[in-house]
C-alpha positions as CSV (number, residue, x, y, z in Angstrom):
1,M,-6.8,-9.4,0.7
2,T,-6.9,-11.3,3.9
3,A,-6.7,-15.0,4.8
4,T,-7.7,-16.7,8.0
5,A,-5.4,-19.3,9.6
6,R,-7.5,-22.5,9.7
7,K,-7.1,-26.1,10.7
8,A,-7.7,-28.8,8.2
9,A,-11.3,-29.9,8.1
10,G,-12.2,-32.4,10.8
11,R,-9.1,-31.8,12.9
12,T,-9.2,-30.8,16.5
13,G,-5.5,-29.9,16.7
14,S,-2.1,-31.1,15.9
15,H,-0.6,-34.1,17.5
16,P,2.4,-32.8,19.5
17,A,4.8,-35.0,17.5
18,E,3.6,-33.3,14.3
19,N,4.7,-29.8,15.3
20,G,7.8,-30.2,17.4
21,G,6.1,-31.1,20.6
22,F,4.1,-27.9,20.9
23,T,0.3,-27.9,21.4
24,V,-2.2,-25.0,20.9
25,N,-4.9,-24.3,23.4
26,E,-7.6,-23.5,20.9
27,V,-9.9,-22.0,23.5
28,L,-7.3,-19.3,24.3
29,T,-5.9,-18.9,20.7
30,G,-8.4,-17.2,18.5
31,K,-8.3,-17.0,14.7
32,R,-5.9,-14.4,13.5
33,Q,-6.2,-12.5,10.2
34,I,-3.1,-13.0,8.1
35,E,-2.5,-10.2,5.5
36,T,-1.1,-11.2,2.1
37,P,2.1,-9.1,2.5
38,E,2.8,-10.6,5.9
39,F,2.3,-14.1,4.6
40,A,4.6,-13.4,1.6
41,A,7.3,-12.0,3.9
42,M,7.2,-15.3,5.8
43,V,7.5,-17.3,2.6
44,R,10.5,-15.1,1.5
45,R,12.3,-15.8,4.8
46,V,11.8,-19.5,4.3
47,V,13.1,-19.4,0.7
48,R,16.1,-17.3,1.7
49,A,16.9,-19.9,4.4
50,L,16.7,-22.7,1.9
51,N,18.9,-20.7,-0.5
52,R,21.5,-20.2,2.3
53,R,21.6,-23.9,3.1
54,V,22.1,-24.8,-0.6
55,A,24.8,-22.0,-1.0
56,N,26.6,-23.3,2.0
57,G,27.6,-26.5,0.2
58,D,24.4,-28.5,-0.3
59,V,24.9,-29.2,-4.0
60,E,22.1,-31.9,-3.9
61,G,19.7,-29.2,-2.7
62,L,20.2,-27.2,-5.8
63,R,17.7,-29.4,-7.7
64,T,15.2,-28.7,-4.9
65,L,15.7,-25.0,-5.2
66,V,15.3,-25.0,-9.0
67,G,12.2,-27.2,-8.6
68,L,10.7,-24.7,-6.2
69,T,11.3,-21.9,-8.7
70,E,9.5,-23.9,-11.4
71,F,6.7,-24.7,-9.0
72,I,6.2,-21.0,-8.1
73,Q,6.3,-20.0,-11.8
74,G,3.5,-22.5,-12.5
75,M,1.5,-21.2,-9.5
76,V,1.8,-17.6,-10.8
77,A,0.6,-18.7,-14.3
78,A,-2.4,-20.6,-12.8
79,T,-3.2,-17.7,-10.5
80,V,-3.1,-15.1,-13.3
81,L,-5.5,-17.3,-15.4
82,E,-7.8,-17.7,-12.4
83,L,-7.8,-13.9,-11.8
84,H,-8.6,-13.4,-15.5
85,E,-11.1,-16.2,-16.2
86,R,-12.9,-16.7,-13.0
87,H,-12.7,-13.3,-11.3
88,G,-12.9,-11.1,-14.5
89,Y,-9.7,-9.1,-14.1
90,T,-8.7,-7.6,-17.5
91,W,-5.3,-8.1,-19.0
92,E,-4.8,-4.4,-18.5
93,Q,-5.4,-4.7,-14.7
94,I,-3.2,-7.8,-14.5
95,G,-0.4,-6.1,-16.5
96,R,-0.6,-3.0,-14.4
97,S,-0.3,-4.9,-11.2
98,M,2.8,-6.7,-12.6
99,G,4.4,-3.5,-14.0
100,M,3.9,-4.5,-17.6
101,T,1.6,-3.7,-20.5
102,R,-1.6,-5.4,-21.2
103,Q,-0.1,-7.0,-24.3
104,A,2.9,-8.3,-22.4
105,A,0.7,-9.9,-19.7
106,Q,-1.6,-11.5,-22.3
107,Q,1.3,-12.8,-24.3
108,R,3.0,-14.2,-21.2
109,W,0.0,-15.8,-19.4
110,G,-2.9,-15.8,-21.9
111,S,-4.4,-19.1,-23.1
112,K,-2.5,-20.4,-26.1
């Protein structure tokens, strides 16, 4: 599965103040395909960095980290239902991709 890095609709580029003072020459910079594992690795690095910040004494950040965990769990549940209901993946296919049985996948994410 690939995704394409895109700008928000109607935007011609970021204002330098929005991205640390850097600008992108869109004529020279083409669209780049981003593979799902590469994108996931980047997200893991960001979450690990957040974890290190909290673990280094930011007790107030603990709530943020827990909230992020709950957000991701909700996103997984919504994605599984989308794969099943909209794209027609069976519970067996979903379970296999998650390393569990069909029954376990359906019990965990099936409509209640």
